[in-house]
C-alpha positions as CSV (number, residue, x, y, z in Angstrom):
1,M,63.9,82.4,223.8
2,K,62.0,80.1,221.5
3,I,63.3,76.9,219.9
4,E,61.2,75.0,217.5
5,Q,62.0,71.7,215.7
6,I,60.6,71.6,212.2
7,Y,60.7,67.9,211.5
8,T,60.1,66.4,208.0
9,G,59.3,62.7,208.3
10,C,60.0,61.7,204.7
11,L,63.6,62.7,205.1
12,A,63.7,62.0,208.8
13,Q,65.2,65.5,209.0
14,G,65.1,68.2,211.7
15,A,65.5,71.9,210.9
16,Y,65.3,74.4,213.7
17,Y,63.9,77.9,214.4
18,I,65.5,79.9,217.2
19,E,64.2,83.3,218.2
20,S,65.1,85.8,221.0
21,N,64.1,89.5,221.3
22,G,63.3,90.1,217.7
23,E,66.2,88.2,216.1
24,A,66.1,84.7,214.7
25,A,68.4,81.9,213.4
26,I,67.6,78.9,211.3
27,I,69.6,75.7,211.5
28,D,69.8,73.3,208.6
29,P,66.8,74.6,206.6
30,L,65.1,72.6,203.9
31,R,65.0,73.7,200.2
32,E,61.6,75.4,200.5
33,V,62.1,78.4,202.8
34,D,58.9,80.4,202.9
35,N,57.7,78.7,206.0
36,Y,60.8,79.9,207.9
37,I,60.2,83.5,206.7
38,T,56.5,83.2,207.7
39,R,57.4,81.9,211.1
40,A,59.8,84.8,211.8
41,K,57.2,87.3,210.6
42,K,54.8,85.9,213.1
43,D,57.3,86.8,215.9
44,Q,58.1,90.1,214.2
45,A,61.6,88.8,214.1
46,K,64.4,89.3,211.6
47,I,66.3,86.2,210.5
48,K,69.9,87.1,211.3
49,Y,71.8,83.9,210.7
50,I,71.5,80.6,208.9
51,F,73.7,78.0,210.6
52,E,74.7,74.9,208.7
53,T,76.0,71.9,210.7
54,H,77.9,70.5,207.7
55,F,77.5,69.9,203.9
56,H,74.5,67.7,203.9
57,A,74.5,64.6,201.6
58,D,71.0,63.4,202.0
59,F,69.2,66.6,201.1
60,V,69.7,70.0,199.5
61,S,69.6,72.7,202.2
62,G,67.7,75.9,201.7
63,H,70.5,78.1,202.9
64,V,71.3,79.8,199.6
65,T,67.7,80.7,198.8
66,L,66.9,81.8,202.4
67,A,69.9,84.1,202.5
68,E,68.8,85.6,199.2
69,K,65.3,86.3,200.4
70,T,66.2,87.6,203.9
71,G,69.7,89.0,203.8
72,A,70.7,86.6,206.6
73,T,74.3,85.4,206.9
74,I,75.1,81.8,206.1
75,V,77.4,80.4,208.7
76,F,79.5,77.2,208.4
77,G,82.1,75.8,210.8
78,P,85.8,75.5,210.3
79,N,87.2,73.8,207.2
80,A,84.2,74.6,205.1
81,S,84.5,76.3,201.7
82,T,81.7,77.5,199.5
83,K,81.2,79.1,196.1
84,F,78.5,81.5,197.4
85,D,78.8,84.2,200.1
86,S,79.1,82.6,203.5
87,Y,80.9,83.2,206.8
88,I,83.3,80.5,207.9
89,A,83.3,80.5,211.7
90,K,86.2,79.7,214.1
91,D,86.0,77.1,216.8
92,N,84.4,78.5,220.0
93,E,83.3,81.7,218.1
94,V,80.2,83.2,219.6
95,F,77.2,84.6,217.8
96,K,74.5,86.8,219.5
97,I,70.8,86.3,218.8
98,G,68.8,88.7,220.8
99,N,69.4,87.9,224.4
100,I,71.0,84.5,223.8
101,T,74.3,83.3,222.3
102,I,75.3,80.4,220.0
103,T,78.8,79.0,220.3
104,V,80.5,77.2,217.5
105,L,81.9,73.8,218.6
106,H,83.9,72.3,215.8
107,T,83.2,68.5,215.9
108,P,84.8,66.9,212.9
109,G,84.4,63.2,212.1
110,H,81.2,62.7,210.2
111,T,82.7,65.3,207.9
112,M,85.7,67.5,208.5
113,E,83.6,70.7,208.6
114,S,81.0,69.2,210.9
115,T,80.0,71.6,213.6
116,T,77.8,71.5,216.7
117,Y,76.1,74.7,217.8
118,L,75.7,75.3,221.6
119,V,72.9,77.6,222.7
120,K,73.3,79.5,225.9
121,D,70.2,81.1,227.5
122,E,69.7,84.6,228.8
123,Q,71.6,83.8,231.9
124,G,74.6,82.3,230.0
125,K,73.7,78.7,231.0
126,N,74.3,75.9,228.5
127,H,70.8,75.1,227.2
128,A,71.0,73.0,224.1
129,I,73.1,71.7,221.3
130,F,72.3,71.4,217.6
131,S,74.4,68.4,216.8
132,G,73.8,67.9,213.1
133,D,75.1,64.5,212.1
134,T,77.8,64.4,214.8
135,L,75.5,63.0,217.4
136,F,72.1,61.4,216.9
137,L,69.8,59.9,219.5
138,G,71.1,56.3,219.8
139,D,73.8,56.7,217.2
140,V,76.4,58.9,215.6
141,G,77.0,60.0,212.1
142,R,78.6,57.5,209.7
143,P,82.3,58.3,209.0
144,D,82.5,57.0,205.5
145,L,80.8,59.8,203.5
146,A,83.6,62.3,203.5
147,Q,86.6,60.0,202.9
148,K,87.4,61.3,199.4
149,A,87.0,65.0,200.2
150,A,89.0,64.7,203.4
151,N,91.7,62.3,202.0
152,M,91.1,60.1,205.0
153,T,90.0,56.6,205.6
154,Q,86.7,55.9,207.3
155,E,88.7,54.6,210.3
156,E,90.6,57.9,210.5
157,L,87.4,59.9,210.3
158,A,85.8,57.6,213.0
159,G,88.8,58.3,215.3
160,T,88.4,62.0,214.7
161,L,84.7,61.7,215.6
162,F,85.6,59.8,218.8
163,D,87.8,62.7,219.8
164,S,85.2,65.3,219.0
165,L,82.5,63.5,221.0
166,R,84.8,63.1,224.1
167,S,86.3,66.6,224.1
168,K,83.3,68.7,222.9
169,I,80.0,67.0,223.7
170,M,80.4,64.5,226.5
171,T,81.9,67.3,228.7
172,L,78.6,69.2,228.6
173,E,76.1,69.0,231.5
174,D,73.7,66.1,231.5
175,D,70.6,68.3,231.2
176,V,71.8,70.0,228.0
177,I,69.2,69.2,225.3
178,V,70.3,67.4,222.2
179,Y,68.6,68.5,218.9
180,P,70.0,66.2,216.1
181,A,69.7,66.7,212.3
182,H,68.0,63.3,211.8
183,G,65.9,60.5,213.4
184,A,65.0,56.9,212.5
185,G,64.9,56.3,208.7
186,S,67.9,58.4,207.8
187,A,70.8,56.8,205.8
188,C,73.3,59.1,207.7
189,G,73.5,56.6,210.6
190,K,73.0,52.9,211.2
191,N,70.4,52.7,214.1
192,L,68.9,56.0,214.9
193,S,66.2,56.4,217.5
194,K,62.6,57.3,216.6
195,E,62.8,60.0,219.2
196,T,64.0,63.4,217.9
197,V,64.8,65.3,221.1
198,G,66.9,64.1,224.0
199,T,69.5,65.1,226.6
200,I,73.3,64.6,227.0
201,G,72.7,62.5,230.1
202,E,70.2,60.2,228.4
203,Q,72.7,59.7,225.5
204,K,75.5,58.9,227.9
205,K,73.3,56.1,229.3
206,T,71.8,54.7,226.1
207,N,74.0,55.6,223.1
208,Y,76.5,52.8,222.4
209,A,79.0,55.4,221.0
210,L,79.1,57.4,224.2
211,R,79.9,54.5,226.5
212,A,82.2,55.9,229.2
213,D,84.7,53.0,229.2
214,M,84.8,52.7,225.4
215,T,88.3,52.8,223.9
216,R,89.1,54.7,220.7
217,E,89.8,51.4,218.9
218,E,86.4,49.9,220.1
219,F,84.6,53.0,218.9
220,I,86.2,52.9,215.5
221,K,85.3,49.2,215.1
222,E,81.7,49.6,216.2
223,V,81.0,52.8,214.2
224,T,82.4,51.4,211.0
225,D,80.9,47.9,211.3
226,G,78.0,47.0,209.1
227,L,77.9,50.2,207.0
228,M,75.9,49.8,203.8
229,P,77.1,51.7,200.7
230,P,75.7,55.2,200.7
231,P,73.1,56.2,198.1
232,E,74.7,57.4,194.9
233,Y,73.0,60.8,195.0
234,F,74.8,61.7,198.3
235,P,77.9,63.3,196.7
236,L,75.7,65.1,194.2
237,N,73.8,66.8,197.0
238,V,77.0,67.7,198.8
239,K,78.1,69.4,195.6
240,L,74.9,71.5,195.4
241,N,75.2,72.4,199.0
242,K,78.7,73.6,198.5
243,E,78.3,75.4,195.2
244,G,74.6,76.6,195.1
245,Y,71.5,75.7,193.1
246,D,68.5,77.2,191.4
247,S,65.8,78.7,193.6
248,I,62.9,76.6,194.5
249,D,60.7,79.2,192.8
250,A,62.4,78.6,189.5
251,V,62.3,74.8,189.9
252,M,58.5,75.0,190.6
253,E,57.8,77.2,187.6
254,R,59.7,74.8,185.3
255,G,58.0,71.7,186.7
256,T,54.4,72.7,187.1
257,K,53.5,72.5,183.4
258,A,50.3,70.6,182.7
259,L,51.0,68.4,179.6
260,S,48.3,67.0,177.3
261,V,48.5,63.3,176.5
262,K,49.8,64.2,173.1
263,K,52.5,66.6,174.5
264,F,53.4,64.2,177.3
265,E,53.9,61.3,174.8
266,L,55.9,63.5,172.4
267,I,58.3,64.6,175.1
268,A,58.6,61.1,176.4
269,N,59.5,59.8,172.9
270,E,61.9,62.7,172.0
271,T,63.9,62.8,175.3
272,D,65.3,60.4,177.7
273,A,62.8,61.5,180.3
274,L,61.9,59.0,183.0
275,I,58.1,58.6,183.6
276,L,57.7,58.7,187.4
277,D,54.4,57.5,188.7
278,V,53.8,58.7,192.3
279,R,50.2,57.6,192.9
280,H,49.4,55.0,195.6
281,Q,50.7,51.5,194.9
282,S,47.1,50.1,194.9
283,E,46.3,52.4,192.0
284,F,49.6,51.8,190.1
285,I,49.1,48.0,190.2
286,K,45.7,48.3,188.4
287,G,47.2,50.3,185.5
288,F,50.1,52.4,184.5
289,I,52.0,53.8,181.5
290,P,54.4,51.1,180.1
291,Q,58.0,51.6,181.2
292,S,57.0,54.0,184.0
293,I,58.6,53.6,187.4
294,F,56.5,53.7,190.6
295,I,57.8,55.5,193.7
296,G,54.7,56.5,195.7
297,L,54.4,59.9,197.2
298,D,52.8,58.5,200.4
299,G,55.9,56.5,201.3
300,T,59.5,57.7,202.0
301,F,59.4,59.2,198.6
302,A,62.5,61.5,198.3
303,P,65.1,59.1,199.8
304,W,63.9,56.3,197.4
305,V,64.1,58.6,194.4
306,G,67.6,59.5,195.4
307,A,68.6,55.9,196.0
308,L,67.1,54.5,192.8
309,I,67.5,57.3,190.2
310,K,71.2,57.6,189.6
311,D,71.5,61.1,188.1
312,I,69.9,64.2,189.7
313,Q,70.0,65.8,186.2
314,Q,67.6,63.1,184.9
315,P,64.7,64.6,183.0
316,I,61.4,63.5,184.7
317,L,57.8,63.4,183.6
318,L,55.2,63.0,186.3
319,V,52.1,60.9,186.7
320,V,50.5,62.3,189.8
321,D,47.1,62.6,191.5
322,Q,45.2,65.9,191.0
323,N,46.6,68.8,193.0
324,R,49.7,67.0,194.2
325,E,52.1,68.1,191.5
326,E,53.6,71.0,193.6
327,E,54.1,68.7,196.5
328,T,55.8,66.2,194.3
329,I,58.2,68.7,192.7
330,T,59.0,70.2,196.1
331,R,59.9,66.8,197.5
332,L,62.0,66.0,194.5
333,S,63.9,69.2,194.8
334,R,64.7,68.4,198.4
335,V,67.1,65.7,197.1
336,G,68.3,67.7,194.1
337,F,66.1,66.4,191.4
338,D,65.2,69.7,189.7
339,N,64.7,68.6,186.1
340,V,61.0,67.9,186.0
341,L,59.6,68.7,182.5
342,G,56.0,68.6,183.5
343,Y,53.1,66.4,184.6
344,L,50.3,64.5,182.8
345,E,47.2,66.7,182.7
346,G,44.3,64.8,184.1
347,G,46.6,62.1,185.5
348,F,46.5,58.5,184.5
349,D,42.8,58.6,183.7
350,S,43.5,60.9,180.8
351,W,46.1,58.5,179.3
352,K,43.6,55.6,179.7
353,N,40.7,57.6,178.2
354,A,42.9,58.4,175.2
355,K,43.1,54.7,174.5
356,K,46.8,54.6,174.9
357,E,48.7,51.4,175.8
358,V,48.4,50.5,179.4
359,D,50.4,48.0,181.5
360,S,49.4,46.4,184.9
361,L,51.1,44.5,187.7
362,Q,49.9,41.2,189.0
363,S,49.5,41.2,192.8
364,V,48.6,38.2,195.0
365,S,47.8,37.7,198.6
366,A,50.1,36.1,201.1
367,T,47.7,33.2,201.3
368,F,48.0,32.7,197.6
369,L,51.8,32.6,197.9
370,E,51.4,30.1,200.8
371,N,49.4,27.7,198.6
372,K,51.9,28.2,195.7
373,I,54.9,27.4,197.9
374,D,53.1,24.3,199.3
375,K,52.4,22.9,195.8
376,E,55.5,23.8,193.9
377,D,58.9,25.5,194.2
378,A,57.8,29.1,193.8
379,L,60.6,31.6,193.3
380,V,60.4,34.4,195.9
381,F,62.7,37.4,196.4
382,D,62.9,39.6,199.5
383,V,63.5,43.2,198.7
384,R,63.7,44.5,202.3
385,K,66.9,45.9,203.7
386,P,69.6,43.5,204.8
387,G,69.0,44.2,208.5
388,E,65.3,43.3,208.1
389,Y,66.2,40.1,206.2
390,A,68.8,39.1,208.8
391,K,66.3,39.3,211.6
392,E,63.8,37.0,209.9
393,H,62.9,35.8,206.4
394,I,61.3,33.1,204.4
395,V,63.4,30.0,204.4
396,D,65.6,29.6,201.3
397,V,64.5,33.0,199.9
398,P,67.5,35.2,198.9
399,S,68.0,38.8,200.0
400,T,67.8,41.2,197.0
401,P,67.4,44.6,198.7
402,L,65.6,47.3,196.8
403,D,68.4,49.8,197.5
404,F,70.8,47.7,195.4
405,I,68.3,46.0,193.0
406,N,70.4,46.7,190.0
407,D,73.3,44.7,191.5
408,H,70.9,41.7,191.7
409,I,69.3,41.9,188.2
410,T,71.0,38.7,186.9
411,E,69.4,36.8,189.8
412,F,65.8,37.3,188.6
413,P,64.4,34.8,186.0
414,T,63.4,36.2,182.6
415,N,61.1,33.3,181.5
416,N,59.5,32.1,184.8
417,E,57.0,33.6,187.2
418,F,58.5,34.9,190.4
419,Y,57.3,36.8,193.5
420,V,58.7,39.9,195.3
421,H,57.8,41.0,198.8
422,C,58.9,43.7,201.2
423,A,57.6,44.5,204.7
424,G,54.3,46.0,203.9
425,G,53.8,46.3,200.1
426,Y,55.3,49.7,199.1
427,R,58.9,48.7,198.3
428,S,57.9,45.6,196.4
429,V,55.8,47.6,194.0
430,I,58.7,49.9,193.4
431,A,60.9,46.9,192.8
432,A,58.3,45.2,190.5
433,S,58.0,48.4,188.4
434,I,61.7,48.6,187.9
435,L,61.9,45.0,187.0
436,K,59.0,45.3,184.5
437,A,60.7,48.3,182.9
438,R,63.9,46.1,182.6
439,G,62.0,43.4,180.8
440,F,61.0,41.0,183.6
441,H,57.3,40.8,182.8
442,K,56.5,37.8,184.9
443,V,57.2,39.5,188.2
444,I,54.3,39.2,190.8
445,D,53.9,41.4,193.8
446,V,52.9,40.0,197.2
447,A,50.3,42.4,198.7
448,G,50.9,43.2,202.4
449,G,54.5,42.0,202.3
450,Y,56.2,40.2,205.1
451,A,53.6,41.4,207.7
452,A,51.0,39.4,205.8
453,I,53.3,36.5,205.2
454,K,53.9,36.1,208.9
455,K,50.2,35.3,209.4
456,T,50.5,32.3,207.1
457,S,52.2,28.9,207.6
458,V,55.0,29.8,205.2
459,K,58.2,28.5,206.8
460,R,60.4,31.3,208.2
461,T,63.7,31.5,209.9
462,D,63.9,32.0,213.7
463,T,63.8,35.7,214.7
464,V,67.2,37.1,215.6
465,S,67.0,40.1,217.9
466,C,69.6,42.9,217.7
467,S,70.6,42.3,221.3
468,S,71.4,38.6,220.6
469,K,74.0,39.5,217.9
470,K,77.6,39.2,219.0
């Protein structure tokens, strides 16, 4: 038996390859599927099943394309319903993969179709679970994403999740391996561990949601406390995962069109296309096409695209470094943004060399900000997440998190200079590009973010540790 975790850091997502005696199964595949096919060919194995733990909200799964290319059967757990060919399994149904078996454990709560898959080895011993978003390391799946579809409150879903964990997962042996769908950085939970593989026993000791003496009421309260609104693209991705989508090959063919400066400008003027600049923030600051938005490819690119661009049907024109256009289109497709119209041939340099209008972003050091604060009442805005802000921040600086920047637009001054900072400098440039595109031309980025600010004498609040919160 072989089990491999195929982890994608940008999405904090784990897909899995399982093989035994010439047969293979894939669990929760990503949109681009050729690597799974190549992996199976290496073992001279046939992909027999594609198991989905639930209808994912944070990414578009590759189940439909992988089934088309391999003939494998797509399997969902109870309560699922799709518009493409799939097999809806029963609770405790068993599937055979070579010399091993996979048992369906219906574990509703995160969503009502959520299912955990239990692998038993060649001797029939419980070996591992693929827990999807039911159980993470250090956390459990948020119970507020499926309220509308399930006609249930988040409290009712949380109670259902409590029952699933106690009856289906905590009864397993302590040495059973836990393979979750996500790690730290995912918006599908509140406080996920950076680790991506654990055991049932470890989770019973360290995961707050599996505390042995926890009551159902305590679980509901703790799991629902402090939930931030989910990104707006989540329900759109669920829809694609239920109904199907274009193949990644078709998306790539549409998007990888090199456009001359003249053609690029023409399309930008004649459509409502968003110009998305994915270069490094240090390059974007020096010069960019006016009204373009920066979301750097070298950061957590896809989740920020999903959080900040409201419509997955939005036409997009790309400004990208040479030979990174395919990577960009692939990563956009992972969160359902398939409507790329092409990319600027020759990158930003071709725009600049054509003597087209160029904008830039002022960026200052933390020391400059320190001196500015000392001499006058400088306006500063913190675009980190609320949890980061709550732990520690500059005194008298408001929280205006990037995730919800549109909700805070009226708080930014239109006629006065102001500064924005994040933790390290990536998110603040995203925020500044959005603000500039919205007409806030006196926005100034703080290079190095809060990490650099902490090295100055700028007055900050006392650090609040998570363990000290009541």
